[in-house]
C-alpha positions in Angstrom: 23.9 -15.1 -19.3 20.2 -14.2 -18.9 20.7 -10.5 -19.9 22.4 -11.5 -23.1 19.4 -13.6 -24.1 17.2 -10.5 -23.6 19.5 -8.1 -25.4 20.7 -10.3 -28.3 17.8 -12.7 -28.8 14.8 -10.5 -27.8 13.6 -13.0 -25.2 11.5 -11.8 -22.3 13.3 -11.7 -18.9 10.6 -13.6 -17.1 10.9 -16.5 -19.7 14.7 -16.5 -19.5 14.8 -16.4 -15.7 12.3 -19.2 -15.4 14.9 -21.6 -16.9 18.0 -19.9 -15.5 16.8 -20.2 -11.8 15.5 -23.7 -12.0 18.8 -25.4 -11.2 19.5 -23.1 -8.2 18.6 -24.2 -4.7 20.1 -21.3 -2.8 17.4 -18.7 -2.4 20.0 -16.0 -1.8 21.7 -16.7 -5.2 18.3 -16.6 -6.9 17.5 -13.3 -5.3 20.8 -11.8 -6.3 20.4 -12.9 -9.9 16.8 -11.5 -10.1 17.9 -8.2 -8.5 20.8 -7.8 -11.0 18.8 -8.7 -14.1 15.7 -6.7 -13.2 17.8 -3.8 -12.0 19.9 -3.6 -15.1 16.9 -3.6 -17.4 15.0 -1.1 -15.2 17.9 1.4 -15.4 19.2 0.3 -18.8 19.0 3.6 -20.7 21.0 5.3 -17.9 23.5 2.5 -17.5 24.0 2.4 -21.2 24.8 6.1 -21.3 27.3 5.6 -18.5 28.9 2.6 -20.1 29.3 4.3 -23.5 30.8 7.3 -21.8 33.4 5.2 -20.0 34.4 2.9 -22.8 37.2 4.0 -25.1 35.5 2.5 -28.1 32.3 0.5 -28.7 32.5 -3.3 -28.2 31.7 -5.6 -31.0 28.4 -7.3 -31.2 29.9 -10.7 -30.3 31.1 -9.2 -27.1 27.7 -8.2 -25.8 28.2 -10.5 -22.9 31.2 -8.4 -21.8 29.2 -5.2 -22.2 26.4 -6.7 -20.0 28.9 -7.4 -17.2 29.9 -3.7 -17.4 26.2 -2.8 -16.9 25.9 -5.2 -14.0 29.0 -3.6 -12.3 27.6 -0.1 -12.9 24.2 -1.1 -11.5 25.8 -2.4 -8.3 27.8 0.9 -7.9 24.6 2.9 -8.5 21.8 1.1 -6.8 23.1 -1.6 -4.4 24.9 -1.5 -1.2 27.9 -3.5 -2.3 31.4 -2.3 -1.3 33.2 -0.8 -4.3 36.1 -3.2 -4.1 33.7 -6.1 -4.2 31.9 -4.7 -7.2 35.2 -4.4 -9.2 36.7 -7.7 -8.1 33.6 -9.8 -8.6 32.8 -8.3 -12.0 36.3 -8.8 -13.2 36.3 -12.4 -11.9 33.1 -13.0 -13.8 34.9 -12.2 -17.1 36.8 -15.4 -16.6 33.7 -17.4 -17.1 33.1 -15.9 -20.5 36.4 -17.2 -21.8 37.6 -13.7 -22.8 40.7 -13.0 -20.7 41.5 -9.9 -22.8 38.4 -8.2 -21.4 39.5 -8.3 -17.7 41.7 -5.2 -17.9 39.1 -3.3 -19.8 36.3 -4.1 -17.4 38.6 -3.3 -14.5 39.5 0.1 -16.0 35.9 1.1 -16.8 34.7 0.3 -13.3 37.6 2.0 -11.6 37.2 5.1 -13.8 33.5 5.3 -12.7 34.5 4.9 -9.1 37.1 7.7 -9.4 35.0 10.2 -11.4 31.5 9.3 -10.3 30.3 12.7 -9.4 31.4 14.5 -12.6 30.2 11.6 -14.8 26.7 11.6 -13.2 26.5 15.4 -13.6 27.0 14.8 -17.3 24.5 12.0 -17.4 21.9 14.3 -15.9 22.1 16.6 -18.9 20.8 13.7 -21.1 17.0 13.1 -21.0 17.2 9.4 -21.7 19.8 8.9 -19.0 17.9 11.0 -16.5 14.5 9.3 -17.0 15.9 5.8 -17.8 13.4 5.6 -20.8 14.1 5.4 -24.5 13.4 8.7 -26.3 10.6 7.4 -28.5 8.7 6.0 -25.5 9.3 9.1 -23.5 7.9 11.2 -26.3 4.7 9.2 -26.5 4.1 9.2 -22.8 4.6 12.9 -22.7 2.2 13.5 -25.6 -0.5 11.2 -24.1 -0.2 12.4 -20.6 1.3 15.9 -20.6 0.4 16.6 -17.0 1.3 13.2 -15.6 4.3 12.0 -17.6 6.9 12.7 -14.9 4.9 10.7 -12.3 4.5 7.9 -14.8 8.2 7.8 -15.5 9.0 7.8 -11.8 6.5 5.0 -11.2 8.0 2.9 -14.1 11.4 3.0 -12.4 10.2 1.7 -9.0 10.1 -1.9 -7.8 6.5 -3.2 -8.0 4.7 -4.4 -4.9 3.7 -8.1 -4.5 0.0 -8.2 -4.5 -2.3 -11.2 -3.7 -5.9 -12.0 -4.5 -7.7 -14.0 -1.8 -10.0 -16.7 -3.1 -13.3 -15.6 -1.6 -14.7 -19.2 -2.0 -12.1 -20.6 0.4 -11.4 -17.7 2.8 -11.9 -14.0 3.3 -9.5 -11.1 3.3 -9.5 -10.4 7.0 -8.9 -14.1 7.8 -6.0 -14.3 5.3 -4.4 -11.1 6.6 -4.4 -12.7 10.0 -2.9 -15.9 8.6 -0.1 -13.7 7.1 0.5 -11.9 10.4 0.7 -15.2 12.2 3.6 -16.1 9.9 5.3 -12.7 10.4 4.4 -11.5 6.9 3.4 -7.8 7.0 0.6 -6.9 4.6 -2.4 -4.6 4.2 -5.7 -4.6 2.3 -5.7 -2.9 -1.1 -7.8 0.3 -1.5 -10.1 -0.8 -4.4 -9.7 -4.5 -5.2 -12.1 -6.2 -2.8 -10.0 -9.4 -2.5 -6.6 -7.7 -2.8 -3.7 -7.7 -0.3 -0.4 -5.9 -0.7 2.6 -7.3 1.0 5.2 -5.1 2.6 8.0 -7.2 1.1 7.9 -9.8 -1.6 8.1 -13.5 -0.5 8.4 -16.9 -2.1 4.9 -18.1 -3.1 5.6 -21.3 -1.3 5.7 -19.5 2.0 2.2 -18.1 1.5 -0.4 -19.8 3.7 -2.6 -22.1 1.7 -1.1 -21.2 -1.7 -0.9 -24.8 -2.9 -4.5 -25.3 -1.8 -5.7 -22.3 -3.8 -6.5 -20.0 -1.0 -4.6 -17.2 -2.7 -3.1 -16.1 -6.0 -0.5 -13.5 -7.0 -2.1 -10.7 -9.0 -1.7 -6.9 -9.1 -4.6 -4.9 -7.6 -5.4 -3.2 -10.9 -5.8 -6.5 -12.7 -8.2 -7.6 -10.0 -10.6 -4.9 -11.1 -11.5 -6.7 -14.3 -13.7 -9.6 -13.1 -16.1 -7.6 -10.9 -16.6 -5.2 -13.9 -18.1 -8.1 -15.9 -21.1 -8.1 -13.6 -21.7 -11.8 -14.2 -24.9 -13.6 -13.2 -25.5 -17.2 -12.4 -26.0 -19.4 -15.5 -24.4 -17.1 -17.9 -22.0 -18.1 -20.7 -18.7 -16.2 -20.6 -15.7 -16.0 -23.0 -12.3 -15.2 -21.7 -10.3 -14.3 -24.8 -6.5 -13.9 -25.0 -6.6 -15.3 -21.5 -3.0 -16.3 -20.7 -1.5 -16.3 -18.1 -4.9 -16.8 -16.6 -5.0 -14.6 -13.5 -8.3 -13.1 -14.6 -9.7 -16.5 -15.5 -9.4 -17.8 -12.0 -10.9 -14.5 -10.6 -13.9 -14.9 -12.9 -14.7 -18.2 -11.3 -14.1 -16.9 -7.8 -16.5 -14.0 -8.4 -19.2 -16.1 -10.1 -18.8 -19.8 -9.6 -22.2 -20.7 -11.0 -21.6 -19.9 -14.6 -23.1 -22.1 -17.3 -19.9 -22.1 -19.3 -16.5 -20.4 -19.2 -14.7 -20.7 -22.5 -11.0 -19.8 -22.2 -9.2 -19.1 -25.5 -5.5 -18.4 -26.1 -3.3 -18.9 -29.2 -0.3 -20.2 -27.2 -0.5 -23.8 -26.2 2.2 -23.5 -23.5 0.6 -20.6 -21.9 -2.8 -22.3 -22.1 -1.3 -25.2 -20.0 -0.2 -22.7 -17.5 -3.9 -21.5 -17.2 -4.9 -25.2 -16.7 -2.3 -25.6 -13.9 -3.6 -22.4 -12.2 -7.2 -23.5 -12.4 -6.3 -27.0 -11.0 -4.6 -25.3 -8.0 -7.7 -23.2 -7.4 -10.0 -26.2 -7.8 -11.8 -24.9 -10.9 -12.6 -26.3 -14.3 -13.2 -24.5 -17.6 -13.2 -25.2 -21.3 -9.8 -24.4 -22.5 -9.4 -23.8 -26.3 -6.2 -23.2 -28.2 -7.2 -20.9 -30.9 -6.8 -17.5 -32.6 -9.4 -15.1 -31.3 -9.3 -13.2 -34.6 -10.6 -16.4 -36.3 -13.4 -17.6 -34.0 -15.0 -19.6 -36.9 -12.2 -22.2 -36.3 -13.2 -22.9 -32.6 -16.6 -21.3 -31.7 -19.6 -23.6 -31.4 -22.1 -21.0 -32.5 -23.7 -20.3 -29.1 -23.6 -16.7 -28.2 -22.0 -15.3 -25.0 -23.5 -13.2 -22.3 -20.1 -11.7 -21.3 -16.8 -11.4 -23.2 -13.5 -10.4 -21.5 -11.0 -9.3 -24.1 -7.7 -9.0 -22.3 -6.1 -7.6 -25.4 -2.4 -8.0 -26.4 -0.9 -4.5 -26.0 2.3 -2.5 -25.5 2.3 -3.3 -21.8 3.4 0.2 -21.1 1.4 0.2 -17.9 3.4 -2.6 -16.4 7.0 -1.5 -17.1 7.8 -1.4 -13.4 6.9 -5.1 -13.4 8.5 -6.0 -16.7 11.4 -3.5 -17.2 12.6 -5.4 -20.3 9.8 -3.6 -22.2 12.1 -0.6 -22.3 14.5 -2.7 -24.4 12.3 -5.1 -26.3 9.4 -2.8 -27.4 10.0 -0.8 -30.6 8.1 2.2 -32.0 6.7 0.2 -35.0 5.1 -2.3 -32.5 2.4 0.2 -31.5 0.7 0.4 -34.9 0.8 -3.4 -35.3 -0.7 -3.9 -31.8 -3.5 -1.4 -32.5 -4.4 -3.2 -35.7 -4.4 -6.6 -33.9 -6.7 -5.1 -31.2 -9.0 -3.8 -33.9 -9.3 -7.2 -35.5 -9.9 -8.9 -32.2 -12.8 -6.5 -31.4 -14.4 -6.9 -34.8 -14.0 -10.7 -34.7 -15.4 -11.2 -31.2 -18.3 -8.7 -31.3 -20.6 -11.0 -33.3 -20.2 -13.7 -30.6 -21.9 -11.5 -28.0 -25.7 -11.8 -27.6 -27.9 -8.7 -27.7 -28.0 -7.3 -24.2 -24.6 -8.8 -23.4 -21.4 -7.0 -22.4 -17.8 -7.0 -23.7 -15.1 -5.7 -21.3 -12.0 -4.5 -23.2 -8.9 -4.5 -21.0 -5.2 -3.6 -21.7 -2.2 -3.0 -19.5 -1.3 0.0 -21.6 -1.3 3.7 -21.0 -1.3 4.7 -24.7 -4.3 6.4 -26.1 -4.1 4.7 -29.5 -4.6 1.3 -27.8 -7.2 2.5 -25.3 -9.5 5.5 -25.7 -8.7 5.9 -29.4 -9.3 2.2 -30.1 -12.7 2.2 -28.4 -13.9 5.5 -29.9 -13.2 4.1 -33.4 -15.0 0.8 -32.5 -18.1 2.7 -31.2 -18.2 4.9 -34.3 -18.2 1.8 -36.6 -20.7 -0.3 -34.6 -24.1 1.4 -34.1 -25.3 -1.5 -32.0 -22.6 -0.8 -29.4 -23.0 1.5 -26.4 -20.5 2.4 -23.7 -21.3 1.7 -20.1 -19.6 4.4 -18.1 -17.4 2.9 -15.3 -18.2 5.0 -12.2 -15.7 4.4 -9.5 -13.2 6.2 -7.2 -10.2 4.4 -8.8 -8.4 5.7 -11.8 -9.7 8.4 -14.0 -12.8 8.6 -16.2 -11.6 9.6 -19.7 -13.6 10.2 -22.9 -14.1 6.5 -23.4 -13.3 4.0 -20.7 -11.4 4.4 -17.4 -7.6 4.5 -17.0 -5.4 3.7 -14.1 -1.9 5.2 -14.4 1.2 3.3 -13.1 1.7 4.0 -9.4 -1.8 5.3 -8.7 -2.7 3.7 -5.3 0.4 1.6 -6.0 -1.4 -0.2 -8.8 -0.1 -1.1 -12.3 -1.3 0.9 -15.3 -4.5 -0.6 -16.8 -7.4 0.5 -19.1 -11.0 -0.7 -19.0 -13.9 -0.1 -21.3 -17.3 -1.7 -20.9 -19.5 -2.0 -24.0 -23.0 -3.4 -24.3 -24.7 -4.7 -27.4 -28.1 -3.1 -28.1 
């Protein structure tokens, strides 16, 4: 069961589903599985509260699969238009596949109890902050501390389904033409507000149904992520480093924005994810120098030639993309933040010497936490007297003390942070 691999083994949902859905040909079945898995994880703190309230006693660790079925049943009751009798019957029937017949009566009793006492149980749940916000308490506390005037809007955005956004390959078509191509196929869409090549679909579709996807006319990428490549202000003949590049959405966009670079060096520590970048570049019709390496140890892979531009798409808490990856609520831990901040610091210190005087480093995260963003860059600027911030003037996001922040849901974009630093 996909959810059990997330809860028990700590695997990401996207990785688990990639394998789980491969053998299915029925698009309806695939859609249902995705809906249930993403939905349960999106509302997990609330569903967990309900399940614990309804169970007579906690289930043992080895029965996590049974517990997950209870969550699936409660999710259908709460957030899907499935008849109540179907929810109960199908969830109880699913217990058979687990080889635990003893659990059938228990699951049946829990779901029927919720069906019978739903209103009173939900009234109780609404007295609990974790259950009300569907966020773990530690994460809620940090969001509230970092964004005291915006935390409720952030929490609300995190619990919404994300839009499917596209990036038109400007070397093969233009946005107006592609919008027409979508309309011709009955796919409703509109141009994004700030990403020049961006399109937001009214409803998500299979990528294979997108006109010209296989030929590289378009890619799937959130509008906020599309803001990065133009901020690099690349010129013909420059040498660019794309560090921590996987899964490669920004890599392709770099080459679409400036196809006449001297070199694009793409570095990532994960060989499997690096091959995914290679596949994406091949589909788009681009080539770059792909290097499997640790960006904190450039002496192991760098050829000594300085870069004009460096994009550091830093590993982060991903707290800006929870709506897209709701398993973050379950998988991320409080201790992770300090470790990520230290990794980001090491990356910045290691890559800065690779930038030529007059060059620019663009630091990007999909986080909304000050320690990873504004705090990280203020510390870097304090320690590097040859670094100067370039203020990002725009109508998107908000200009903070150092850098610019987009919060989740603003103009229907994911949460991203950008800071542009020049070397004197």
